[in-house]
Every structure is written in structure tokens, then in C-alpha cells.
N, C-alpha and C positions, 0 to 999 in steps of 0.2 A: 504494500500500500504506500502510495506517495503521500508524504506529509507536507502540507502547505507551509509557507513561510510564516514566521512569527507575525502576530497581528496586534502589536502594541499600539495603543492610541494615546494621544496627548491627554494629560490630566486636566489641562485647561484648554478651552477652545480659544484659538488665536485667530481672529477674523480680521481681514485687512481692508478691502475696498469700501469706501464710504461715499455717500452722495455729497457733492460739493454744495455748500450753503453760501459761500462768498468767495471772492477771488482768493485762491490759495488756501481755503479752509474747508472743513467738512464737519458734520455732526456725527459723533460716534456715541452709541448707546452702550453702556456697561451694565451687565447683570452680574452681581457679585454675591458671594456668601463668605462672611456675613454681609448683609445688605448695606451696612453702614461703613464698610471698609474704606479707608483713605486711599486715594489714588495719586501717586506721585509720578511726574513725567521727567525723566532724567535728561531729556533733550530740551527742556524749557530753559529760557534765558534767566539769569539771575539766581538768587537763592531760594525764592519762593517757587517750588515746583509742584505744589498741590493743584490738582485740576479743579476748576470752578464747575461744579456739577449742578444740574437742574433735574427735577423729577421728570421721568419719562413714562411712557405707557408700560403696563404689565410689570411693575416693580423695578423698572430700570432707572438709570440716571444717565444724563447726556452731557457731553462736553464738546466744545469746538476745538478741533486740532488742525494745525497747519499741515500742508502736504508734506509727505516724507515718512521716515521711520521713527516711531516713538517707542521707547522702552518704558513701559508702565509698571511701576512697583505697587503692589497691594499690601497694605499694612493694617492690622487690627490687634488690639490688646488680647493676649492669650493665644495668638496664632503665629505660625511661622510665616514670614514674608514670602511673597511669590512675585514673579516677574513675567510679563507677557509682552511680546512685540506686536505693535499695531502699525500696519502700512496704510497710510492715507493717500488715496489717489489724487492726482492733480488734474484739474479740469472738470467740466460738467459731464453729467450722464452716468457717473459711477453709482452702482446700487448701494443703498443704505444697508449696513450690516451691523449686527449686535456682537459685542465681545463678551464672552461668558468666562468667569474664572471663580474658583473657590479656594479658600485657605484651609490648611490643616492645623489641628491643635498643636501647640508648642510642647505640651506635656500630656502624655496619654499612654494608656496600655495598648492602644491600637495605633498603628502607623501605616499610612497608605504606601503600598509597595509598588503597585503598577496599575495601569488602566489598559484594558484590552478591548479592541473592537469586536463587536458581535454582529449577528444578523439583525434585521430590523425588528424593533420592539421586543426585546428579550423579556419574556413573561416570567420565567422561573429559572432557577439554577439549583442543582444538587450535586454533591460530591459522589463520585463512584464509591462503592463499599470499601475499596482499598485506600481511598483518600488521595489517589494519585492525580485524578482528573476531575473536572466538573462537566456536567451535561447542562447545556443551555437550550431552552425551548423558545425560539423566536416566534412571536405571534404572526408576524408578517413575512416569515421566511418559508422556503420550500424544503428545509431540512433542519434537523436538530443538530447542534454542534457539540463536539467533545473537545475541550480545551484544557491545556496544561496551565493551571493558574500561576505556576512558579516561573514560567518562561514566556507566557503569552502565545505559545504555539497552538495553532489549530490542528488537532490530532486527527479528527475524522468528522465527516458529515453523515448523519443517520437519516436516510431518506426512504420513505415507503415508495411503492410503485408510483410512476409519474401521474397517473390519473387521480391519485389522492394527494400527492405532494403539491400539486399546483393549487389545491384548495387552501393551503396554508392553515393557520389557526391552531398551531401547537401550543399547549398550555402547561401541563405538569408532567413530571416523571416519577417512576417508582422502581425499586429493585427488589422483586419478590423472590430472589434466589434463582437457582437453575442457570446461573451465569447470564441473566437476561436483564435488560432495561426496557421498561414499558413507557410509552408516551401517549398522552391523550391528545386528540385532535377534535376540537369542538365543532368545526364546520361539517365534518363527515360522520359524527357520532361513532367514531372508531378509536380503538386503542391499537397502537403499532408496537411490535415486539422486535427487539434487535439483540444480537449476541454481543456480550461484553468482551469475548475473546478476540474476535476479528471485526466487530462492528457491522456484521452483515445483517441484512433484513431477514427475519424469520417468518413472520405472519402478521395478519391484522385480524382483530376480533371486534365484535360489536360491544359497545359500552353497556348495552342493556337499557339505554335511555337516550335522551336528547340533550346535546351540548355538554359532553363530559368535561369536567374540570380537574378536580383533585383526585389523585390515585393514592391508595394506601395498601401496603402489603401486610397481610397477617403472617405471623411466624410460621403457620402451617402451609403457606404458599398461596392461599386464596388472595384475591385482589378485590378491594372495594373501590367503586368509582362514584363520585357525586355528579349527578346530571342536572345541570342548571335549569334548563327549560322544562323538562318533564317533572322536575321537583321530586326526584327519586334518588336513592342510593342503591346501586347494584352490587351484588356479591357474585364474583366470578370464580370458576374453578382455577386451579393453578396453571393450566394451559390456556385459560381464557375462553375455551370453546363452549362452556356450559354456563348459563346463568343460574346460579344456585338459589338466588332470592332477590327480592326487590322491596325496599323499605320506602314508604311514602313520607317525605320530609315536610316540614311546616311551610317553608317559603324560600325558594332559590337556595338550595343547599350548596355549600362550598367546602369549608374545612372539615377534615376527618381526623380522628385520633382514637387509639385503642387504650383501654385501661392496661396497667402493667401486667395483669393476668391474661390479657387478650380476650377476656370474656365479654367486655362491654365496648360498644362502638359509640363514640360521641360524634355528633353532627352539628356543625355551625351553620345557621341559616342567615344568609346575607339579607334576605328580603325583610325579615322582621326582627333580626337581632337575637333570636332565641338559640339555645343549645338543647338538643334532644339526645336521648340515650336509647340504644337498641341492644338486644341480645346479639352478640356477634356470631352466635352459632345457630340459633333458631330464627333470627331476624325479626323477632317480635319486639314491639315497642315497649320500653320500660317506663316506669313513673318519671315525671320531670325531675331532673337531677338538681342537687344543691338546694333542696328545700324550696324549689320554685324560684330561686334567686336568678336563674338564667332565663327568665321570661322576657319578652320584649320590653325594652326601655325606649324612652323618647329619642328618636333619631338614631337608634342602634342599627348596626349592620355588621354582624360577626363575619370575619373573613377567614382566619387561619387558626388552627388548634395545634398545640404541642403538649405532650405528656412528659412529666418528669418522674421516672420510676423510682428515683432515690427518695425524693420528698413526697411522693405519691400525690402530685398536683397536676392540674390541668391549667394551661394558660391559653387565653383567647385574645386575638387582636380584633378590635372593633373600629372599622373604617369610619362609620358614621359619627361615633362619639370621640374619635381621636384619642383612643385610650387602649390599655391592655388590662384584661381581667385575670385574676388568679383565683383558683378554686382548690379547696382541700378535698381530695377524693375519698379519703378515709372517713372524714367527718361529714362529707356530703354537704359542704357549705361554701359560700363565697368568702374569700379572704380579703380581697381588695380590688378596687378599680384604680388603676394607675393612670392618671391623666397625663397626656403628653403635651398637647396644646390644642386650642380650638382650631378646627378646620384643617388639620394636618393630614388626614386620610391615612390612618395607620394600615399598613399592608401586611407584610409577612413577618413572622417571628421565628426564631431559631434558638435552641438551647445549647450551651456548651456541654461537652460530654460528661463533665462532672456535676452538671446542674447548677453550677455557681453563678453563671451569667446568662441572662436572657437578652438576646439581641432583637431589635425591631427596626423595620424600615418604614419610613413615612413618605408619602408621595408629595406632600405639600398641598397647598390650596389649589383648587381647580382654576383653570383659565375661565373667566366669566363668559366667554363666547362658546367654548367647546372644551370638554375635559381632555380631549386627545391633543390639544395644543399645549405648549409650554405655559405653565402657570406663573403667577407673580412672584414666586419664591421657590428656591430649590428645596428638595426633600432632605431627609436626615437618616443617619444610622445611629441608633441609640443603644446604650448598654444599661441594663437593669440589674441591680444587685438582688438576687433572689433571697438573700437573708433579710434585708430590710424592705424589699419590694419598692425600692426607690430608684429613680434614674440617676446614674452616677457619671455618665459621659454622653456627650452629644457630638456627632461628627456630621459635617455637611456632605450630602450626596450631590447628585446632579439633578437632571430633570426627570422627576417621577421615579425614584428608587422603588423597585417592586420585588424582584426575586431576592432571596437571602438564604445563605447556607453557611454552616460551620464545618470545618474539616474534622474527621474522626479523632484527630489528636488535639483538637482545639486551638491549633496555632494559626489557622487562617480563617478569616471571615470575608465572604465575598457577597457582593450585591450587584444587581443589574439596574442600570439607569434606562428606563423603558424608552424615553423619547430621545436619548442620546445614543442609543444603539451601542452600548458598551458595558463592560464588566469591570467593577472596581475590586481590587484585591487588597485587603488589610492584613497585616501581620500583627500578632499579639506579642508585645515586647514586655516580657516579665520584669526586666531590669528597671522599667519605669513604673511599675505597679505602685499605686498610691496606698497610703494607710487608710483605715476606715475614716479617720478625721478628714483627710484630704478628699475622700469620696463625698463626704457630707458637704464639704465646701463647694465641690463642683456642681452640686444640685442647683445652686443659685445662678450658674453661668447660663446665659440665654443661648 
């Protein structure tokens, strides 16, 4: 198999040509994270190099720059400075372009290692069971990508037969054993199966419903699939050829999780924000979990579920409320709702292997015209301390961070920026780990 070249992408978008507004000048729009970062122009005459910025559309700030090359430095308290080069075109007729850049925390247990280009609109990312590669499902691509997160190399493309590949719509992946990776494709109602040994296509099976999203493998080899439009959760045989059962969910099911024993299946309903429980063997509905605390709340939209078998907890992301919920499975009760920020659109959550840290990706506020356009602020990667159930670190992502995964050894945290078509790779730097007091202090940093 031929291995394509490395696909590293710039961490900051450096965009050049801008429309001329006056003789020898152009208006440049900057979108930065943090949004109040100072911008200094090394090419400006004199000692005062700070750009004079005005508010622009969609959370941006604009400045007039003369024609030529500008070395712009971004500075903000608590962050490492960054520099971008901006080429301003001379003469009329040049298109207006936005410059996007984000800063990284100066002191953190996570450090951005690299940014890797992906297919269009990467919806999810998961590590292979051996932790060597990640599998990225691009919603608008014709193949699922296998990428080495440590080098940025595209290892393989996983494509079903062309009649299905051209439909696009890949969403989530699962690894049910047998040396296989399964991928859901919502536009065809199919699940595609590939070999992890040589990445060859093996077969396609029906999801048992309409618009499949999340896949979950049971330890015994069965696979559960949440079907968004038919509002069902299917149970499939280990080879996927037989539908063993179908569970009627409350409203647009998405997230799935199994109890530590494997006997209970939890389902997150995006449509009404509830969490339901089913017997994972008989597929019968069980009483409402957590003493009814997981019933719909105002504005709630549960999206993703994760179980911690060590603490015997269930965590749920809520896109509508911009928060993460924690539930005690043994006591069958809600522990906490962890608010992140209003209107941040909490997406995926992922737990460190030891259960110590819960990571969450947030998409940021929607664009007022269309949620599939870039919004007025970048999203974030958050770190939650599962001892205190408090947010202890916040890192800026790009435009709509969506997919999120942690390596089996806990050393890497990866997230996809949906509208930037890229994968961000963070390394956990234990030498910079903070004391509990320092983590408490970080809670107040915006």
C-alpha cells in the first residue's frame, strides 16, 4: 500500500490578499482567540506598533494596513505569543480576506503538538485499539481517513464501494473486535466494515434504522447503532448481518454508553435532552435512571455519553445547555451539572484512561445566519477534574471543534475542527502539571 505524504496544516490561518480601501491601503479583518488579543505590527513606523482595531462582523476586528508584508504578533496575558505574516495586495480589485489565529496557554498540562489537514468537515475521531493511529470520519468526504497523529501522515483511506462512497455522510466509528473498524454513514442508512490489518473493505450492513449516528460495541461483539431519524437504537449481531433488537428512543437518539457490567444501555436523546436506560440483553426499556433527574430540562439537548468504570459514573454532554452532567450509577442519582458557558454548544466528551480527567469540546456560538458557517467565536477544548467536577483548563480550538478522543495511554488528546477541515493534536506534559491550588486558580481564567 502506498502511503501518502504527511498532511500537516498550519496552526494559524495566514491569509494574504485584501481589498484595497484607499491608495496603498487595505482593510484586513482579524478573528483571534482570545478575542481581545493585542495585535502588534513589526513593520509599523515608530515605537507604537499596536494596530488600531475596529469591531467587524461575526466577532472580528478590522484594521487598515498598507500594501506589502506585515509581521503581526499576537499577545495576551497567560498565553504564548504567536506571529503571522499578512501580505496586503497593492491596487484595486483584490478580494477581502479574514486572518484567523489562536494563542496557546503559557502554562498547561496540554500543549499543542501539531495540526493536521483532514477531509472536509471531520465529524468524529477515534484512536485505533493499539493507540497507534486515529480514524477520522469526514462528513463531506468520500472516504474515512486513518492518520498517524504523531507525524501527520495519512496512512490509509477507508472507502466503501463507489456507489455508497459518493453519498458521503460518514459520522462515527467503533471497534467491536475481530480486527475490524465499523463506520456509520447516515445518508445511506448503512454501516461499513473494514479490516484493521490491511484497511481493506469487508462488507456493508444495514443500521436497522434511518440516519445512523453513534456506534457502540458491546464486549461480546454485538454493535448498537443510534438512528437519528427513525428514533430507534438497533442491536446488531457481531457480523452485523442480523438485527437482534430495536429499542424505541424518546427523541432523536445520539449518544450511547454501557454500564460497567455491560448489562444496561444508556441512550442520550438530543431532541428532548433526556437519558433513557434499556436492558442491553433483552432490549427492554428500564425505569428512568437517576431518580428521574435525567428528564428533559429547558433547552436541553444531550449529545454524547461516557462511562467511567472506576468511579462507576456516567457523564453526558448537553449541547443545548452548554454544560456537562455527571451521574452516580451506583446511587442512581445526578451528581452535578457542570456549566461551561452560555451558548457554547458542548459537543463530544472523552475520559482519560485512569478516569482522572474528562475532556470536552465546545463548538462555540452559532453563526446567526447558518450554523454551518463560521460563528462569532472559536470553540474550546476543556479539561474537567473528575475529583472536584470543576473545569481546570480551557484551550482555544478552531472553528467548531467537534470530534474528540484520548489515546489509550492518555498522552495524546486530539480534536477535529469541523469547519477548518483539520485535526489538532495535544500532548499531555506531566512536567507542567499544576497543584490542586493552581487548578483552582485556573477556574477563574476566561
